[in-house]
Rosetta silent file (secondary structure, phi, psi, omega in degrees, C-alpha in Angstrom):
SEQUENCE: MYQPLAFKVMERFLKVWFALKEDIIKIQHNCKATWFWVNKSKDYNFLLIMHEHLFVFKKL
SCORE:     score description
SCORE:     0.000 S_00000001
   1 L     0.000  136.809 -179.238   25.128  211.971 -244.619 S_00000001
   2 L   -92.996  125.324  176.832   22.696  210.974 -241.886 S_00000001
   3 L  -105.245  116.043 -178.457   23.501  212.137 -238.345 S_00000001
   4 L   -77.524   75.599 -175.160   21.652  210.085 -235.683 S_00000001
   5 H   -62.154  -36.372 -179.075   20.938  213.046 -233.403 S_00000001
   6 H   -59.407  -41.375 -177.844   18.379  211.156 -231.304 S_00000001
   7 H   -75.605  -28.382  174.713   20.962  208.597 -230.257 S_00000001
   8 H   -68.353  -38.471  175.446   23.555  211.260 -229.509 S_00000001
   9 H   -64.646  -43.622  178.749   21.036  212.921 -227.176 S_00000001
  10 H   -59.122  -43.514  178.871   20.308  209.544 -225.576 S_00000001
  11 H   -59.292  -40.445  179.939   24.041  208.969 -224.954 S_00000001
  12 H   -64.865  -40.685  178.189   24.312  212.322 -223.180 S_00000001
  13 H   -66.039  -39.915 -179.956   21.426  211.485 -220.867 S_00000001
  14 H   -65.665  -32.345  179.835   22.909  208.073 -220.084 S_00000001
  15 H   -70.421  -23.958 -178.568   26.247  209.698 -219.179 S_00000001
  16 L  -108.019   37.132  169.608   24.604  211.921 -216.550 S_00000001
  17 L    68.025   41.390  167.275   22.868  209.119 -214.646 S_00000001
  18 E  -107.887  148.565  175.788   19.569  208.694 -216.431 S_00000001
  19 E  -110.274  137.222  178.393   18.240  205.236 -217.267 S_00000001
  20 E   -78.933  118.118  178.811   16.402  204.591 -220.506 S_00000001
  21 E   -91.517  -37.257 -174.193   12.955  203.221 -219.696 S_00000001
  22 E  -158.057  147.467  173.841   11.456  203.206 -223.166 S_00000001
  23 E  -121.319  105.317 -179.553   12.143  204.105 -226.782 S_00000001
  24 E   -94.684  125.624 -179.330    8.902  205.015 -228.546 S_00000001
  25 E  -104.368  118.582 -179.325    9.216  205.088 -232.322 S_00000001
  26 E   -99.751  120.378  178.948    6.777  207.419 -234.069 S_00000001
  27 E   -82.038  135.614  177.172    6.203  206.655 -237.718 S_00000001
  28 L   -87.111   95.475 -175.444    5.834  209.654 -240.022 S_00000001
  29 L   -68.810  -31.825 -176.217    2.712  208.651 -241.952 S_00000001
  30 L   -95.634   12.930  179.117    2.594  211.711 -244.185 S_00000001
  31 L   -88.765   96.549 -176.514    6.241  211.619 -245.205 S_00000001
  32 L  -117.160  146.726  178.983    5.959  210.682 -248.848 S_00000001
  33 L   -87.239   61.830  175.773    8.523  210.845 -251.593 S_00000001
  34 L   -77.922  167.331 -178.845    6.350  212.892 -253.935 S_00000001
  35 H   -56.665  -37.260 -179.629    7.989  214.943 -256.646 S_00000001
  36 H   -60.306  -51.886 -176.703    7.634  218.060 -254.486 S_00000001
  37 H   -73.937  -30.936  176.247    9.563  216.622 -251.492 S_00000001
  38 H   -63.609  -44.565  178.716   12.078  214.775 -253.634 S_00000001
  39 H   -66.114  -42.985  179.436   12.969  218.044 -255.350 S_00000001
  40 H   -63.488  -40.611 -178.939   13.051  219.990 -252.062 S_00000001
  41 H   -66.007  -33.773  177.038   15.289  217.390 -250.430 S_00000001
  42 H   -73.595  -41.442 -178.531   17.722  217.632 -253.342 S_00000001
  43 H   -64.573  -41.507 -174.290   17.630  221.457 -253.435 S_00000001
  44 H  -106.111    7.910  173.169   18.202  221.874 -249.684 S_00000001
  45 L    56.477   56.328  173.980   20.291  218.731 -249.122 S_00000001
  46 L  -133.857  158.716 -179.494   18.166  216.913 -246.526 S_00000001
  47 L   -98.688  146.856  174.112   16.871  213.365 -246.196 S_00000001
  48 L   -84.607  112.336 -176.070   13.248  212.327 -245.889 S_00000001
  49 L   -98.984  134.381 -172.333   13.121  210.525 -242.553 S_00000001
  50 L   -95.197   -1.368  179.973   10.294  208.077 -241.975 S_00000001
  51 E  -156.445  164.651  176.417   10.318  207.949 -238.150 S_00000001
  52 E  -132.681  156.915  177.766   11.211  209.763 -234.933 S_00000001
  53 E  -109.406  138.285  170.944   12.323  208.534 -231.521 S_00000001
  54 E  -120.791  110.321 -178.764   10.799  209.564 -228.194 S_00000001
  55 E   -91.978  136.480  175.515   13.016  208.473 -225.319 S_00000001
  56 E  -112.449  120.786 -176.370   11.561  208.067 -221.832 S_00000001
  57 E  -112.393  157.936  172.612   14.187  208.359 -219.081 S_00000001
  58 E  -126.673  131.327  178.888   14.246  207.752 -215.358 S_00000001
  59 E   -74.933  129.743  179.356   16.635  209.676 -213.102 S_00000001
  60 L   -85.897    0.000    0.000   18.835  207.304 -211.084 S_00000001
């Protein structure tokens, strides 16, 4: 199951009077589904995620 932790963090900041100025999405270029990572993801029960979020906030 995928837990969208980035958006949960964003919600917490919005609740304490921060405004979201920008959401920068960083693509993971070296995240490949090679046999090595496919096996590791199955062994340790994690998903290969292809991007990350960088939120830029402004204090209100």
